[in-house]
ZAVEX-430494 format. One record per atom (N, C-alpha, C): x negated, y, z negated; residue in one letter. Coordinates in steps of 0.001 Angstrom, whole numbers, padded with zeros to 6 digits, always signed. Example, Ala and Ser with C-alpha at 12.3 -4.5 7.8 and 13.67 -1.06 7.14 Angstrom:
BEGIN
-013190-005690-007800a -012300-004500-007800a -013200-003300-007800a -012850-002250-007080s -013670-001060-007140s -012900+000030-007870s 
END
This chain:
BEGIN
-027271-002344+011731x -026887-003743+011657x -025505-003890+012306x -025330-004946+013087x -024045-005228+013731x -023099-005902+012736x -021819-005789+013034x -020828-006458+012195x -021024-007965+012239x -020926-008594+011100x -021038-010043+011016x -019705-010650+011447x -019667-011257+012629x -018437-011819+013188x -017888-012988+012372x -018717-013565+011523x -018248-014658+010664x -017215-014164+009647x -017097-012849+009484x -016137-012278+008540x -014716-012213+009104x -014537-012457+010392x -013192-012417+010993x -012293-013408+010259x -011183-012911+009738x -010245-013757+009003x -010583-013952+007540x -011679-013382+007073x -012058-013533+005662x -011027-012836+004769x -010698-013455+003664x -009765-012886+002705x -010517-012516+001442x -010295-011291+000985x -010918-010794-000229x -009993-011073-001410x -010539-011097-002625x -009694-011357-003799x -008625-010270-003966x -007482-010626-004529x -006436-009623-004769x -006918-008545-005736x -006353-007361-005567x -006672-006255-006466x -005971-006457-007801x -006369-005668-008776x -005641-005642-010041x -004235-005102-009768x -003249-005492-010536x -001885-004998-010304x -001788-003479-010395x -001014-002917-009492x -000706-001481-009480x +000717-001329-009985x +000888-000536-011030x +002209-000323-011627x +002922+000803-010883x +004006+000477-010220x +004788+001474-009481x +005704+002195-010461x +005591+003503-010513x +006426+004276-011428x +007359+005200-010645x +008410+005632-011291x +009329+006596-010675x +008576+007856-010263x +007674+008301-011132x +006947+009543-010855x +006049+009392-009625x +005368+008279-009482x +004514+008065-008302x +005359+008021-007037x +006512+007382-007107x +007410+007344-005953x +007878+008759-005618x +008285+009512-006639x +008749+010885-006414x +007649+011732-005787x +006439+011655-006342x +005313+012427-005807x +005037+012074-004352x +005063+010778-004050x +004795+010349-002677x +005892+010851-001742x +007146+010666-002135x +008263+011114-001295x +008169+012612-001030x +007861+013370-002052x +007719+014817-001898x +006556+015152-000952x +005435+014456-001102x +004248+014729-000282x +004490+014464+001204x +005317+013461+001507x +005562+013130+002925x +006862+013727+003450x +007530+014525+002621x +008736+015219+003077x +009992+014366+003125x +010005+013266+002382x +011192+012409+002328x +012228+013030+001392x +013471+013078+001829x +014523+013693+001016x +015628+012718+000618x +015506+011462+000979x +016512+010466+000618x +016610+010397-000906x +017792+010628-001477x +017915+010625-002941x +017596+009272-003577x +017622+008198-002838x +017279+006880-003396x +015819+006823-003822x +015015+007780-003346x +013597+007839-003714x +013352+008614-004999x +014342+009380-005455x +014115+010247-006613x +015215+010179-007673x +016357+009641-007319x +017516+009661-008219x +017969+008231-008510x +017830+007823-009758x +018195+006453-010142x +019654+006148-009826x +020550+007099-010083x +021977+006876-009808x +022223+006665-008316x +021552+007442-007483x +021715+007294-006030x +021195+005934-005576x +020069+005508-006127x +019503+004206-005769x +020432+003074-006211x +020979+003182-007420x +021888+002147-007925x +023175+002100-007125x +023638+003249-006654x +024845+003282-005815x +024635+002530-004505x +023375+002394-004097x +023044+001648-002874x +022724+000186-003171x +022850-000219-004443x +022636-001615-004808x +021246-001944-005323x +020416-000938-005538x +019069-001162-006051x +019088-001074-007577x +018094-001668-008202x +018024-001651-009664x +017354-000399-010203x +016640+000311-009345x +015944+001540-009737x +015625+002291-008450x +014936+003439-008592x +014569+004172-007383x +013672+003302-006523x +013765+003504-005216x +012939+002749-004283x +011919+003687-003655x +010880+003108-003096x +009822+003889-002467x +010025+003930-000954x +009617+005035-000319x +009629+005059+001142x +008755+003913+001668x +009065+003358+002824x +008284+002222+003343x +006781+002496+003440x +006398+003729+003711x +004974+004035+003860x +004240+004155+002524x +004946+004081+001407x +004328+004152+000082x +003242+003089-000077x +003460+001918+000477x +002508+000814+000322x +001122+001172+000855x +001066+002064+001848x -000236+002441+002389x -001119+003076+001322x -000534+003859+000430x -001342+004520-000596x -002031+003505-001507x -001454+002338-001645x -002048+001288-002467x -003083+000506-001656x -002766+000199-000410x -003697-000575+000413x -004935+000230+000768x -004804+001549+000839x -005955+002388+001167x -007082+002193+000151x -006723+002174-001124x -007729+001951-002168x -008328+000550-002071x -007496-000434-001766x -007964-001817-001688x -008942-002025-000532x -008848-001192+000488x -009754-001322+001636x -011209-001136+001234x -011441-000509+000102x -012804-000313-000374x -013568-001615-000533x -012877-002698-000883x -013540-004003-000999x -014207-004382+000312x -013524-004129+001410x -014037-004485+002731x -015097-003477+003162x -014761-002209+003071x -015648-001145+003543x -016997-001177+002835x -016980-001476+001540x -018210-001434+000747x -018944-002776+000670x -018475-003783+001396x -019138-005087+001375x -020422-004999+002209x -021600-005016+001579x -022847-004841+002326x -023129-005965+003321x -022606-007147+003059x -022851-008275+003961x -022104-008136+005282x -021004-007387+005287x -020229-007201+006513x -020991-006377+007539x -021746-005386+007079x -022510-004552+008000x -021657-003495+008685x -020657-002990+008003x -019734-002015+008581x -020294-000594+008481x -020327+000103+009606x -020650+001526+009638x -019315+002245+009750x -018784+002692+008605x -017429+003247+008553x -017278+004490+009428x -018361+005174+009714x -018277+006364+010565x -017905+006000+012004x -017951+004726+012334x -017627+004273+013694x -016297+003508+013761x -015534+003545+012696x -014291+002779+012615x -013139+003547+013257x -012355+002836+014058x -011095+003333+014585x -010023+002389+014053x -009038+002944+013349x -007983+002116+012758x -007095+001597+013876x -007070+000288+014074x -006330-000274+015195x -005096-001072+014832x -005035-001635+013634x -003897-002495+013318x -003748-002627+011813x -002522-002588+011383x -002190-002834+009981x -000747-003293+009945x -000470-004302+009132x +000880-004850+009065x +001337-004946+007622x +002614-004699+007423x +003248-004882+006125x +004444-005796+006355x +004633-006740+005478x +005810-007618+005551x +006629-007375+004283x +007833-006857+004459x +008693-006543+003320x +009824-007563+003224x +010105-007998+002005x +011292-008822+001777x +012352-008017+001033x +011927-006865+000484x +012827-005913-000161x +012043-004619-000353x +012738-003531-000639x +012015-002279-000873x +011146-002350-002128x +010067-001607-002119x +009253-001426-003329x +010062-000532-004260x +010083-000871-005547x +010873-000065-006477x +010094+000191-007765x +010537+001195-008487x +009926+001517-009777x +009958+000275-010663x +008853+000033-011338x +008744-001126-012213x +008007-002292-011567x +007833-002264-010247x +007108-003329-009575x +005623-003275-009955x +004999-004418-009947x +003537-004544-010119x +003028-005172-008842x +002269-004405-008068x +001827-004856-006756x +000335-005142-006727x -000037-006183-006011x -001439-006453-005735x -001629-006428-004230x -002863-006195-003813x -003190-006153-002383x -004256-007198-002109x -004044-007984-001077x -005021-008945-000618x -005409-008553+000801x -006660-008190+001001x -007152-007767+002324x -007724-008956+003071x -007355-009066+004338x -007905-010109+005211x -008532-009444+006409x 
END
């Protein structure tokens, strides 16, 4: 089945909130080799003007990856995921993600 072109621009419902924790930020920073102390040390983050540790900018991908399942698993779309090439993804930040945030993802 071919992709249903009527889905271009379709927006899926937001995901349930994801609770960002210090430990998840630390684990992610360690996994990607980030060594900035603002990612793991509350005092270092506060010295930079943040209220808590902050996440590396790419942390958001780990949350959006799970949310993509809404699109990938939509039978009406007709997507053959084995033929997908990731071509574009955008994040708009107004501030860093930090411990204590509750994030939702809306896929379009």
